[in-house]
N, C-alpha and C positions, 0 to 999 in steps of 0.2 A: 776630477770632481765635477758633478753636474751643477751648472749655475741654476739658481732658483728662477722659476718662471716670472716674467715681469708682472707686476701688479698694476691693473688698470686704475687710473685715477677715479676717485669716487664721483658718481653722477650727482650734480647739485640737486638739492631738494628744492622743490618749488614752493608755491604759496608765499605767505607773508614773511617767511624766513629769508627770502632773497634780499640782498642789499638794495635799497630803494634809491637808486641813482642812475643817471645816464652815464655809460662808460664805454668808450670805443677803444679797442685794442688792435683792430684791423680796419681796413677799408670795408665798406658795406656794399655788397656782400663780401664776407671773408673767404679765404681759400677753401675751408671745409664746406661752407654753404655752396660755393661755386661747384665743387665736386658733386655734392648731392643734387644740385640743380641739373647738372649734366646727366646724372642717373635718372632723374625725374623725366627729362626730355626724351630719354630712350625708352622709358617704361610706362609713362602715363599718357593718356590721350591728350593731344595738343589743345583740345577745347577746354581742358581744366587748367586755367591760368593761375598765376600767383602774382599778386600785386607787388609784393616786396620779397624778392627771392633770398631771404634768409631762412635758415632751418633751425627750429627751436629745440632746446633741450630742457628748459624749465621756464616757469612763469609764475607770477604771483604779485599781489599788491597792485602796483601800477606799472610793472616792468615785465619785459620778456628777455630771457637770456638765450642767445643763439649758440650754435655749436662751435663757434670760433671764440667764445668768451666775451662777446659784445653784449652790453645790457642796453636795451632800447626802451624808450618811453612808449607805453601802450595807449594810443589815442583811438584804438579801434575795438577793443574787447571782443575780437572775433566776430565783428559786426553785431555789437550790442548783446552778446551772449553771456560773457563772464562778469555780470554785474556785481556778484558777491566776491569777485576776485578769482583768479585762476588757482586751482588746487586748494580751495578754501578748506581749512581743517575739518569743519563739521561735515562738509560734503564728502571729503575723502573718507572720513570715519564711517559715514552712513553707507557709502558705496562698498567699502571694504567688508563691512559686516554683511551686506546683502549678497555679495559675491560668494562669501563663505557658506551661505544658506542654499541658494539656488539662483541660477542665471536666467532661466526662461521656463515657462510652461505654455505660453500663449493664453492670455486672459480669457479669450473666448472658448477655451477648452477647459481649463481649471483656473479658478480665480485666485486672487491673493489680496491681502489687506492693503498693500502699498497703493495699488490702483485706486481702491475705494477711498483711501485717505487723501490722495491728491484731488480726487473729484470733490470730496467734502470741503477741502480747503478752497478750491476754486469757486464752488457754489456759494460759499460763505463770503469770500473776499471780493468777487467781481461786483460791478455796480448793480444796484437794484435790490429791493427787499423781497421780490417775488420768488416763488418756488423755482428752483433750477435743477438742471441735470447737466452732466459733463460726459464727453467721450474723449478718449486719449488716442493720439496718433504719433507719428514720428517727426514730421517736419512741418514748418509753417505752411508750405504749399499744400501738403496733404490735408492739413486742417482746414484751410480756406476752401479747398475743393469739397470737403465733406460738409462744411457749413452751407455751401451753395446746394449741394445734393439734398440736405435736410430741408432747406427753404423751399426748394422746388417740390419736394414730396408733400410738405405741409400745405402749401398754397395751391397746388395743382396747376401752377403757372410755370412758364419756361424762361422768360426774359430776365436777364441779370444786368444791372447797371453798375459800372465802375466809373472812375473819374480820370480826368486829364492828369498825366504825370504819375499815375498809380504804378506801384509794383506789388504783385501778390504771389509771385513764384514762377517756377520753371516747368511745371507739368503742363499738359496740353491746355486744360481749362484755365489754369492760372496764367499761362502765357497770353491767352486771349484777354484776360482781365488786365494784364500789364500793358502799359502804354509804350514803353521805350523799345524800339526795334533792335538796335545793336547795344549790347551783344546778346540780348535775351530771346529775341523772336526771329531775327533775320534768317530765312532759309529753312525754318522749322515747321512751317504751316503745311496743310491747312489747320486752322484752329477750331476749337469747339464753337458751335453756333449759338445763336441767341444771346450773345454778349454785346452790350452797347456801352457807349462812353458819353459822359456829360461833363459840363464845365466845372472846374474846381475854383474855389476862392483862393487867389494867389496875390496877396496884398501888394507885394513888390512890383508885380507886373500887370495888375488890373486897376491901377490908379487908386488903390485903397478902397475899392468898392465895399461898402458895409456888408457884413455877413448875411443879414436877412435878404438884401437885394441880390447878392451873389447866389443865394439859395433859390430865390424866385427865378432867376435866369436859368439855373440848372433844372429846376422842376418844370418850367415851361418847355424846355427842350425835351425832357423825358415824356411829358404828356403829349406833345405834338408829334414826336418822332417814333414813340414806342406805344404809348397808351398805358395809363396807370393800371388798368385791369389786366394787362398782360405781364406785369412786372412781378416776379417772385421775390427779388431782393435787391437792395442797394448794398454795395460793398465799398467801404471807405476806410482809409487810415486816418486817425484823428490828427496825426502829424505825419506827413508823408516821409518815407524813408529814402529809398533809392531815387525817388522823384525829385529830391532836393531839400528835404527837411522843411517842407512848406507847412507853415502854421496857418490854417484857415482863419479868416477874420471872425471875431466873436459873433455868435449867433448863427453861423452857417450850419454847423453840425446839428444844433438844436432844431433849426427849421426843417432840415432834411428828416430828422427823426420824427418830428410832429407830422409831417406830410406822409411819411411811411406808415405811421400808426393809423392815420385817417384812411389810407388807401388799402390797408391790409397787406402791405409790403413788409417783408422781413428786413429789418435794419441790422446789417452785419458790420461790426466794427473790427477791423484787422489791427490788433494790438501786438502783432508779432515782434515789431521792433520797439514800440513805445511802452510795452507792458513791464510790470515788475520794477517799479520805483524809478525807472529810467528818466522820467520827465519831472520828478519831484512830487509825484502822486503815485500811488500803487499802479493805477491805470490812467492813461492820458485822458480818457473820456471824462474823468472826474473834474478836470479843469473847466469843462463846459457844462457840467451838470447833466450830461447825456447818459441815458440808460439804454444800452443796446438790447435788441432782442436776442442776438447771438454775439458772443465775443470770442475772437480767435487769438490764442496765445501760443508762444513758442520761445525761441531764442533764450531769454533770460530765465526761463522757467526752471532749469535743472542744472545750473552751474557748469554747463558745457556738455552735458550728455544729451543725446537726441530725444526730445519729447515735445509734443505739442498737444493742444486741447481745443475743443469747441465747447463752450459753456453757454447755456441760455435758458430761456423760458421752458419750463417743464413740458407744457403742451406742444411746443414746437419740437423740442428734442425727442420727446416720446412718440412723435407721429410716425417715425420710421419703424417698419416692422422688425421683429426679432430676427437677427442675422443680417439686417441691412447695413449695419455699421460694424467696423472692426478691421482686423488686419493681423498678420502673424506677429509683428513686433510692436504693435501699438500699445503704449503703456507698459513697456518692458520693465520688469521688477527693479533692475539696477537703476534705470532712469527715474523711476518713481521714488526710490529711496533718496536719490540725489535731489529730486524736486521737493520732497518734504523738508529736507535740511535747508535747501535754498530758500524756500518760501518762509520758513521760520526765521532765517537770517534777515530777510527783508522786513519782517514784522518786528523783530526783537533787537536788531543791531544798529538802529538809527540810520539805515541806508536811505530811507526816503528823505530825511532831513539832509543827509550828506549830498544827495543829488541836488538839492536846492543850494547848498553851499558851493558845490562845483559850478553851478550856473552863475553864481555871483562872481566867482573868480574868472571864469571864461568870458562872461559877458563884459565885465570891466576891461579885461585885456583886449578882447576883440573890438569893442567899441573905441578903445584908445587907438588901436591900429587904424580903424576906419576913419577916425578924425584926421589922421595924417596921410591917408592913402585913398584917393578917390576911386581907385580900382575896386575897392570893397564896396559894392553897391548895397549890400544888405547884410545885417547881422540878425540872426533869428534862431528860434528854438526854445526849448524848455529843459530845465534840469541839466542832466549830463547828456543832452542831445542837442548840441548847438552847431551852428554852421555859419559860414560866410559865403556869399555869392560874389564871384569875381566878374567884372564887366569892363568894357571899354568906357572910360569915364565920360567921353564926349557923346556917346550914343546910348549907353546902358545896355548895349548888345552883349550877350554872353561871351566870355573870353576863356574857352577851354584850353587854349595853348598856355596861357599864363597859369592856369590851375595845374596843368601837368608839370610845368617847370617848378612851381612852388612845392608841389608834392614830392617830386624827385629830389630836390635839394634837402627837404626835411628828412626824407628816407636816408640820404647819405650822411646826415648828422645824427642818426639814431632815434628818429621819431616815427612811429608807425602812424601814418596819416592816410585817411581814406577820402576819395572823391565820390561825388554822386551828382544827380541832377539830369534831367532830360537833355540838357545842352552840355553836360560834362563840365560845368563851371562852378561847382559847389564843393567846398572842402568841409567835411563833417568832423565833429569832435565827439567821440563816443568812449570816453575813458571808463575803466572799471570804477564802481562807486567806492572802492577801497583805495583809490589813488590819493597821494598826499598833495597838499597845496604846493609844496616845493617842486614836485614833478610837473604839476600843471603849469607853473610859472616858467620852469625851464623849457618845457615844450612850446609854450607860447613865444618865448624868446627865439627859439629856433625858427618858428613860423615867421616871426617878424624879420629875422635876418634873411630868410628865404625870399620873402616878398621884396625886401630891399635889393636883393641880388638879381631879381627877375625884372 
């Protein structure tokens, strides 16, 4: 008699149905993850690194379930992507329905409503009451590059100014805009020309220089070294991401925006990481009352599907000739369906307020740690975008080695923790907005213990 074929165990369903707790059943990484990582090393280019080599089978709420059955606290959100939570039910439903209809036509060949609906939402929700237009792309870097392209076409100028510690992407132009060499730029040049850099407001490291004074310093540098009449655009993150979660002093962004307007320079705000409720406002620009000429969004826009956008003043966006903007996959219909559901969730599910609540929990916990550990030089951020900067307490010099130790210990205890900063000494906290307070507190306790052991 033939034995019945073995039945594979059911694959866990992701989303909020996952049990919301940290639970380790193996070492991190576990044996199945180790096996998959060996396959990765043999099949995937070495330059594609993995911060924490666990391999995922499901995720949702504030946790990630790996292939060994370990449940990890998610303090990364795929680098600020899954703000509405992984496998959010409304997103899953919208994507499933769209897949059943059609997966692709190329919007620049035959259009579809989803692209138009995303554009309408962004035109309505981004800062400013002026008439706007939107173009959709695939990644944050692609959107930044197109924003610069549009600004150059509109102004007839070439120079573009970015800022110290900036990160804008990995394409050739956005590598030029990015400040940090390793791992983003080293050995990959030459880079796009006519890209310049000016001084950022960095309160922890510039003696608390007031924002307007820091802006005057930056503007003076631009005027003397480049010349205002040559500048097509300023490109800036309202809170820097990879650069170290640096929050400029109040008034810095506003002064730059005012100068740009007076000089006919396009003011581009890169909200790839800060956008979509992440900072306790729908867009971080709102905290400073700044209205960008062009705003770049991606990451949190579509619940994990690849989509990005440039939204801005109609006269600037419409200056490019027909056929000058686009791309085969830009505004893919599945990603657009996900984006509509995701944006509606930010609007209707209390996620902006939830980001503020997360800040309260994280800030209280991190400032308590700082009070007892002088190696935490600074606690900063907004909403669910918080960070600590680790330093030598006697000199305030960056301490990347300590940062690496703390991160590694947290990983081993089941907390997905990301580092950043030009000096590699910043730990960032980017949980999904769907995370519970219990998970936040448990994750903070792991970080506390990791600091104590380091």
